N, C-alpha and C positions, 0 to 999 in steps of 0.2 A: 438756631435754625439748622435743619438738616441740609447737607450739601446735595444739590441736584446735578444731573448730567444732561447732556443733549444727545439725542440719537437722530441721525439723519435718515429721513424717509422720503421716498418719492411721493409726490402729491397723490398719485393713485392709491398708494398704500395707506396714506393717511385717510383718504376718503373711505376705504374699505374698513379701517378701524373705527371710523366715526359711526358707522352703522350699528356697531355693537355697544356703544356707550349708553349707559343708563343715566338719564337726567343730566345733571351737571358733574357726572363722574369725571375725575381727572384721567389723563392717559396712563398715569402710573397705576391708579386703581384698576383701570380697564385691563391693562396688560397682566397685572397680578391676578385678577379674577379669571381671565382666560387661561393663564398658566395653571392656576389651581384646579380648574375644571378639566384640563387636557393632559396634564402630566401624570405619570404614575404616582401612586400615593407615597412610595418610598423612593429615595434617591437611588438610581441604578449605579452599579459599578461600571467601570470602563468596559469591562468584558461584556456585561449585560447590554450596554449601549450598542456595542458592535453587533450583538446578536439579535437585537430587537427588530421586530417586523412592524410594518406599517399598521397592521390591524390590532396592535397592542395599545394603541392610543384611542381616545374617544374622538370620533370625527367631529369637526367643528359644527356641522349641521346638527348633530345630536346635542352638543353643548347649547346651541341656540334654542333647540326645542326644550331642553331641560330648564333653561332659564326663562322660557316663555317669551322670547324675543321675536 
């Protein structure tokens, strides 16, 4: 069995995440899905991370629209 970890979240944060879950999707699946939709396709270098602007990411609202949520 794979080892799991615990991440502490405020109840409000958990409620926000709950809105994006699909069916019986686990939080692990949810977080990975959201990350795959919002992060750049290649891993940026440290230098690139420092230079990135907010508009280089896909806004969460657009992710929701793309997924039909």
